[in-house]
C-alpha positions in Angstrom: -35.8 -65.9 17.0 -39.1 -65.2 15.9 -39.4 -61.5 18.2 -40.8 -58.4 15.9 -37.8 -55.8 16.2 -39.4 -52.1 16.1 -36.9 -49.6 14.3 -35.2 -46.8 16.1 -36.0 -43.1 15.1 -33.2 -40.3 15.6 -29.4 -40.5 16.1 -27.7 -42.0 18.8 -29.5 -45.2 18.6 -27.4 -47.4 16.0 -25.5 -50.4 17.1 -23.4 -53.2 15.3 -25.1 -55.8 13.4 -25.5 -58.0 10.3 -26.5 -56.4 8.0 -27.7 -53.4 9.9 -30.4 -56.2 11.0 -31.6 -56.3 15.0 -28.9 -54.1 16.6 -30.2 -50.7 15.9 -31.4 -49.4 19.4 -34.7 -47.4 20.3 -33.5 -44.6 22.2 -35.1 -44.5 25.9 -37.0 -41.6 27.2 -35.8 -38.9 29.1 -35.8 -38.5 32.7 -36.8 -35.6 34.7 -35.3 -35.6 37.9 -36.1 -33.3 41.4 -34.2 -32.9 43.7 -35.8 -31.4 47.3 -34.6 -29.4 49.7 -33.7 -31.2 52.8 -35.7 -28.8 55.3 -38.8 -29.4 53.6 -38.9 -33.2 54.6 -40.9 -34.2 50.9 -43.8 -36.8 51.0 -45.3 -37.5 47.6 -48.7 -39.5 47.6 -50.9 -40.5 44.8 -53.0 -37.7 46.3 -50.4 -35.0 46.0 -47.3 -34.1 48.0 -46.9 -32.5 51.5 -44.5 -31.7 54.0 -43.7 -33.6 57.0 -42.7 -30.1 58.7 -45.8 -28.2 57.8 -44.1 -26.5 55.1 -46.3 -25.0 52.2 -46.1 -26.9 49.2 -49.0 -25.2 47.5 -47.2 -24.1 45.2 -46.2 -27.4 44.2 -49.1 -29.3 44.1 -50.5 -26.5 41.8 -48.0 -26.8 39.4 -47.8 -30.5 39.1 -51.9 -30.3 39.0 -52.1 -27.9 36.1 -49.3 -29.3 34.3 -51.0 -32.7 35.0 -48.1 -34.5 36.4 -47.3 -36.5 39.2 -44.0 -36.6 41.2 -43.0 -39.9 42.9 -40.0 -41.2 45.2 -36.9 -42.5 42.9 -36.4 -44.9 45.4 -39.2 -45.3 47.3 -40.5 -44.0 50.6 -38.7 -42.5 53.2 -40.1 -44.9 55.6 -38.9 -47.7 53.4 -35.5 -46.0 52.9 -35.0 -45.6 56.5 -34.9 -49.2 57.4 -32.4 -49.5 54.7 -28.9 -51.0 55.9 -27.4 -47.6 54.5 -28.9 -45.5 56.7 -26.4 -43.2 58.3 -23.3 -44.7 56.2 -20.9 -42.2 55.5 -21.1 -40.8 51.8 -23.9 -42.5 50.8 -26.5 -39.4 49.7 -30.0 -38.9 51.1 -31.9 -41.1 48.6 -35.1 -39.3 49.8 -34.6 -36.2 48.3 -34.5 -38.0 45.0 -37.9 -37.7 42.9 -38.8 -38.6 39.2 -41.9 -36.4 37.7 -44.2 -38.2 35.5 -46.1 -37.7 32.5 -43.4 -35.0 31.0 -43.6 -36.3 27.3 -41.5 -34.0 25.1 -41.6 -31.1 27.7 -38.9 -32.0 29.9 -36.4 -28.9 29.6 -39.2 -26.4 29.7 -40.8 -28.4 32.9 -37.5 -28.4 34.5 -36.9 -24.7 34.4 -39.9 -24.3 36.2 -40.1 -26.7 38.6 -36.7 -25.8 40.0 -37.5 -22.4 40.6 -40.3 -23.6 43.0 -39.2 -23.1 47.1 -39.5 -26.7 48.0 -36.7 -28.0 45.1 -33.0 -27.8 45.5 -32.7 -28.2 41.9 -34.4 -30.6 38.7 -32.1 -31.8 35.8 -33.0 -33.9 32.4 -31.1 -37.0 31.6 -31.1 -37.8 28.3 -32.1 -41.2 26.9 -30.4 -44.5 27.7 -28.7 -46.6 25.5 -26.5 -49.8 25.1 -22.8 -48.7 25.4 -21.7 -49.9 21.2 -18.8 -49.5 18.9 -20.4 -47.9 15.8 -22.5 -49.4 12.9 -21.0 -52.2 10.9 -20.5 -55.9 10.9 -19.2 -56.9 13.8 -15.4 -58.3 13.2 -15.0 -61.6 12.1 -18.7 -62.5 11.0 -19.1 -63.0 7.3 -22.1 -62.5 5.2 -22.4 -66.5 5.0 -22.4 -66.5 8.9 -25.0 -63.8 8.8 -27.6 -65.6 6.3 -26.9 -69.5 8.2 -28.3 -67.4 11.7 -31.0 -65.7 9.6 -32.2 -68.9 8.6 -31.6 -71.1 11.6 -30.5 -74.6 11.6 -31.7 -78.1 13.6 -29.3 -78.2 16.0 -27.1 -75.3 17.5 -23.2 -75.9 16.9 -20.4 -75.7 19.7 -19.2 -72.5 19.1 -16.5 -72.7 21.7 -13.6 -72.7 18.9 -14.8 -68.7 18.3 -14.5 -67.9 21.8 -11.1 -66.6 22.1 -11.4 -64.4 24.7 -11.5 -67.3 26.8 -7.8 -68.7 25.8 -4.3 -67.7 27.2 -3.1 -64.2 26.9 -2.8 -62.7 24.3 -5.6 -63.9 22.9 -8.0 -63.8 26.0 -8.4 -64.2 29.6 -7.6 -67.8 30.3 -10.6 -68.7 31.7 -9.9 -72.1 31.5 -6.9 -71.6 33.8 -9.8 -70.1 36.4 -12.2 -73.0 36.0 -9.6 -75.0 37.6 -9.2 -72.7 40.7 -12.1 -72.5 43.5 -14.7 -70.3 42.6 -12.8 -69.3 39.6 -16.6 -70.3 37.5 -18.6 -68.2 39.9 -19.6 -70.5 42.1 -22.4 -69.2 44.7 -22.4 -65.6 43.0 -25.2 -63.7 41.6 -24.8 -60.8 38.7 -27.6 -59.1 37.7 -27.6 -57.4 34.5 -29.5 -53.8 34.2 -30.4 -52.7 30.6 -33.6 -52.9 28.7 -34.5 -56.7 27.3 -33.4 -60.3 27.2 -34.2 -63.4 25.2 -34.8 -65.3 28.3 -35.6 -68.5 26.3 -32.7 -68.4 24.8 -31.5 -72.6 24.7 -28.2 -71.4 26.2 -29.4 -69.5 29.0 -31.2 -72.4 30.5 -29.0 -73.6 33.7 -28.7 -70.6 35.7 -30.7 -67.6 34.3 -33.2 -66.5 36.9 -35.2 -64.2 35.1 -36.1 -60.2 35.2 -36.0 -59.7 38.9 -37.1 -56.0 38.5 -38.9 -53.7 35.8 -40.7 -54.4 32.3 -38.4 -55.4 29.3 -38.6 -53.5 26.1 -40.0 -54.7 23.1 -37.5 -54.1 20.9 -35.2 -56.7 19.1 -32.1 -54.5 19.1 -32.2 -54.2 22.7 -33.3 -57.8 23.1 -30.1 -58.8 21.3 -27.9 -56.6 23.2 -29.1 -57.8 26.5 -29.2 -61.4 25.6 -25.3 -61.5 24.2 -24.3 -59.4 27.4 -25.7 -62.5 29.3 -24.3 -64.9 27.4 -20.4 -64.0 27.7 -20.9 -63.9 31.6 -23.1 -66.8 32.2 -24.0 -68.9 29.3 -24.6 -72.8 29.6 -21.5 -75.3 30.1 -22.4 -77.7 27.4 -21.9 -79.0 23.8 -23.9 -76.5 22.1 -23.4 -72.7 21.6 -21.3 -70.9 23.8 -20.0 -71.0 27.5 -20.1 -68.0 29.5 -16.1 -66.7 31.5 -18.5 -67.8 34.8 -21.0 -70.4 33.8 -21.8 -71.6 37.4 -22.8 -67.7 38.4 -26.5 -67.4 38.0 -27.6 -64.2 35.9 -30.3 -62.1 36.3 -31.9 -59.1 34.6 -33.4 -55.8 35.7 -34.9 -53.5 33.1 -35.3 -49.7 33.3 -38.0 -49.3 31.6 -40.9 -47.6 33.4 -38.9 -46.8 36.7 -35.7 -45.4 35.6 -31.8 -46.4 35.5 -31.2 -45.1 38.7 -34.6 -47.1 40.0 -33.4 -50.3 38.5 -29.6 -50.1 40.4 -31.1 -49.7 43.3 -33.4 -52.3 43.2 -31.2 -54.8 41.5 -28.5 -53.9 44.4 -31.7 -55.0 46.8 -32.0 -58.2 45.8 -27.9 -59.3 46.1 -25.8 -59.7 49.4 -22.3 -58.5 49.7 -19.8 -59.6 46.9 -22.5 -60.2 44.1 -22.5 -58.2 41.2 -24.8 -55.1 39.5 -23.5 -54.6 35.8 -24.5 -51.6 34.0 -24.8 -51.9 30.5 -25.7 -48.5 29.5 -24.7 -45.3 29.0 -26.1 -42.1 27.8 -25.0 -38.7 26.1 -22.8 -36.5 28.2 -22.2 -32.7 27.8 -19.0 -32.7 25.6 -21.7 -32.5 22.7 -24.2 -30.5 24.8 -26.3 -33.9 25.7 -27.4 -34.4 22.0 -27.8 -38.1 20.9 -25.5 -39.4 18.3 -24.8 -42.1 15.9 -21.1 -42.7 16.5 -22.0 -42.1 20.5 -19.3 -39.7 21.0 -19.4 -38.3 24.2 -21.3 -40.7 25.9 -20.9 -40.9 29.8 -21.1 -43.8 32.3 -24.8 -43.5 34.4 -22.6 -42.4 37.6 -21.7 -38.8 36.1 -25.9 -38.1 36.9 -26.4 -37.3 40.9 -29.3 -39.9 40.9 -27.4 -42.7 39.5 -24.5 -42.4 41.7 -26.3 -42.1 44.6 -27.8 -45.5 43.4 -24.1 -47.4 42.9 -23.3 -45.6 46.5 -26.0 -47.1 47.9 -25.1 -50.4 46.1 -21.6 -50.3 47.1 -22.4 -49.7 51.0 -24.2 -52.8 50.9 -21.2 -54.6 49.5 -22.2 -55.1 45.9 -20.0 -55.0 43.3 -21.3 -52.4 40.3 -19.7 -52.6 36.7 -20.4 -50.1 34.5 -19.8 -49.1 30.8 -18.2 -46.4 31.0 -15.6 -45.8 27.7 -17.9 -46.1 24.1 -17.8 -42.5 24.3 -14.3 -42.2 24.0 -14.0 -39.5 26.4 -11.2 -39.2 28.7 -12.7 -39.2 32.1 -9.8 -37.2 33.8 -10.6 -34.3 31.7 -11.0 -31.0 33.1 -14.6 -30.1 31.8 -15.8 -32.7 34.3 -14.9 -30.9 37.2 -17.0 -28.3 36.3 -20.7 -28.9 38.0 -23.4 -28.6 35.3 -25.9 -25.7 36.7 -28.7 -27.7 37.1 -26.7 -30.5 39.3 -27.4 -29.8 42.9 -24.6 -27.7 45.0 -23.2 -30.9 46.8 -22.4 -32.8 43.7 -18.5 -33.7 42.9 -17.1 -35.4 39.7 -18.1 -38.9 40.5 -14.9 -40.0 37.9 -12.6 -38.1 40.2 -13.2 -39.1 43.3 -11.3 -37.1 46.4 -7.9 -38.3 47.0 -6.3 -40.3 50.4 -4.5 -43.2 51.5 -5.5 -46.4 50.4 -8.1 -48.4 52.5 -6.2 -50.6 54.9 -7.3 -53.9 52.8 -5.8 -52.4 49.2 -3.0 -54.2 47.3 -1.0 -52.1 44.7 -0.3 -55.3 43.1 -4.2 -56.6 43.4 -6.3 -53.4 43.3 -9.4 -55.4 42.7 -8.9 -56.8 46.4 -11.9 -55.1 48.3 -14.0 -55.9 45.5 -16.9 -56.1 47.7 -17.1 -52.6 48.1 -15.6 -51.6 44.8 -17.0 -49.7 41.9 -15.3 -50.7 39.0 -15.6 -48.7 35.9 -14.5 -50.0 32.9 -13.6 -48.0 29.5 -11.3 -47.4 26.8 -8.7 -44.8 26.2 -9.8 -41.4 24.2 -11.1 -41.8 21.4 -10.0 -45.5 21.2 -12.0 -48.4 19.8 -9.1 -51.0 20.9 -10.6 -53.7 23.6 -6.9 -53.6 25.2 -6.0 -49.9 26.1 -7.4 -47.6 28.3 -7.7 -47.4 32.1 -10.2 -48.5 35.0 -10.9 -46.8 38.3 -11.5 -49.1 41.2 -12.9 -47.5 44.2 -13.2 -48.0 47.3 -15.7 -45.8 49.6 -14.6 -42.8 47.2 -11.6 -42.3 49.1 -8.9 -45.1 46.8 -8.3 -45.8 43.4 -5.9 -47.9 41.2 -5.2 -48.1 37.4 -5.9 -51.4 35.4 -6.1 -52.2 31.5 -9.9 -52.7 30.7 -11.8 -52.5 27.6 -15.3 -50.7 25.9 -17.6 -54.1 27.0 -18.1 -54.4 30.6 -19.4 -57.9 30.6 -15.9 -59.9 30.7 -15.2 -57.8 33.7 -17.4 -59.9 35.9 -15.2 -62.6 35.0 -12.4 -61.1 37.3 -14.6 -59.2 40.2 -17.0 -62.9 40.5 -14.3 -65.3 40.9 -12.9 -63.3 43.4 -15.4 -62.8 45.5 -17.1 -66.1 45.5 -13.4 -67.6 46.4 -12.2 -64.6 48.7 -15.4 -63.3 50.2 -17.9 -66.0 50.8 -14.9 -67.7 52.9 -14.1 -64.2 54.3 -10.5 -64.9 53.5 -9.8 -62.8 50.8 -5.9 -63.8 50.0 -3.8 -63.0 47.0 -5.5 -62.4 43.4 -4.5 -65.1 40.7 -1.1 -63.8 38.7 -1.4 -60.8 36.9 -2.2 -62.5 33.7 -5.7 -62.5 35.5 -6.3 -59.4 34.1 -3.8 -58.2 31.5 -5.2 -59.9 28.8 -7.3 -58.0 26.2 -11.2 -58.1 26.8 -13.7 -60.0 24.8 -16.6 -57.7 23.1 -20.0 -59.4 22.4 -21.6 -59.0 18.8 -24.1 -56.8 20.4 -22.0 -54.3 22.2 
């Protein structure tokens, strides 16, 4: 690979890599999100903001002009959103209320307080820069300095690395992917997975068969982000041949969605628009949470799944209303998502915000199964994470939610890419045929998860 990496600056951006090279993530920019008052019926255009009900928006337009800012709909125009299939669907937030402020540079916090005080604005909040979920610094487990040197020097022909993919083997070492491949849909046929993060090596020799390319956004020009994205897609859908690795679901179509230039919520929303019921959005990003006052840290402690932020969760609810499965990284920050601290609404969040980590309890959905909690997968949000303070890939709970009213616990890991190996085959063998049926035996989900070297 001949890509030129740009070193990251500041804390919270480091990740594992051979000799510290190629796995230092350059932090993304902060996002200033505005939530409009519903009664204002704002319409943001290139020439300014107006109100569909004739409300006075002169103060807002003056503020934007004086500060050389632009307000743009986060999820597209209201007319476009009205045509979506989720209009009027219960529990899906009004996406037309969310706006992103362009041109904030380093003034996000100062501008937030000022724009939130305007009469047409319900609230405004700043989202810290998102980074790939990683497990800290240091050389990846099982790789020697000689291995790193050989990888850097390159070889004429890439060997078969299948013997190193212990996570494909039966439990307790792996998830028994070979067994799954012998079952209908077990290798991901007729399924599309879109990976939402920053960059990928689209010309990689082991991603030639089923990689559909970048479907939205502009990839970052950063080697570390590219290494991470390439590794994730390789774990999911690496080509099944005599060289390199084989993906857990090698027959699934994979694609990429970059958040650069549009923000994480818009990337999730756009990815969902390109998928059908039972397809998968994988979110391999997280950001600093309130545990350490949203500060960026080298160890990524206190980092949370994106759904903590209202606009990201709105995009996820939009996706699940379409029947799309959403899988998030949610445990590399070492947080217990059941902590009472996450029940407290941040002052900057809308008053209607509720803790997405702990949705309202209620009777299980009629299609739910205690034995197979992933059964209603096409409408589930899957949040994979480790136990508090743990880096073990075999510990920790995961919430599987359907319409926010039912949940169940299963073992999971810090790396969410392999979670697709359970969701995707279930969908392709059951949902496509409209015959859910029981899931495979418990060993399907009881084995430890693999971790890609970049995760």
